[in-house]
N, C-alpha and C positions, 0 to 999 in steps of 0.2 A: 273208290273211297275219295270224298269231296273235303280240300282245303281249304272252302272260302265259302263264305257265305249269300247269297244273291240279297240283293238291297233294291226295293221297291221305289221308282223315287214321283215323289206326286208335283204337278203342278200346284201354283199359291196364283188367286189373284192379285193378290197387293205383292208388290216386290223393291225395294228399298233404293229410295234415288238419292242425289245431293245434294235435294232439298229437303230430306230430312234431317233432323234432329236426333240425334241415339246415344241412349243411357245404356251402355256395358256396363254390366255389374260382373262377380265372379270372383273366378280362380286368375292362377297367370293366361289358364287360356284365354281366359276374356280377357284381357292384359296385354295378351300378343296380338287380337285380331281388331280393339280396339286402335294397336298402332298401324294395324296394317291399314284399314276405313279410313282413319288420316293423314297416313302419308299416300292416301286414293283421293285428296281432297274431301270424305266426308264432315260434314257437322256431328264429331264425335268425344261426347265424354268418355273419359274409360275409366272404373274404379276412384268414383273420388273421393272415398273413405277408404280403399288399400283391396289387398287382393283379401278376398274375403271366400271361406268353404265352405259352409254351412246356411242352408235356404234361412235360418232363425236370423241369421244375423242380416243375411241378403233383405228378408223382410223387414228389420228391424230402421237399416239404411234405407231402402223405399218410403219407411213410416217419416224418417225423418225429413228427406226430401220434400215429401208430398205436406206434412205442416209447418215448412219452410222457417225448421227447427235451428234456433241461434245460437250456437255451441262458443260468442261469446258473451263471459258472462260478468262482463261490465256492462250490459245489452241487458240482461236481465233483470228483471222488474222484482 
């Protein structure tokens, strides 16, 4: 009887370098990974909207970022 699952790792052509700008969104796992990357001198922003668990909220956050949404009510017309 096997009590483990074999996992095959594939190599990728692109790796993360310290020159990369990283945006990490998601759960507390994303928060912890962002802290680890930042502590190792990576240019990282982790969960600027707080911890998010569902894909719809993550998609909405990305839409706000990409559209440069301004959350300051005094700046809206």
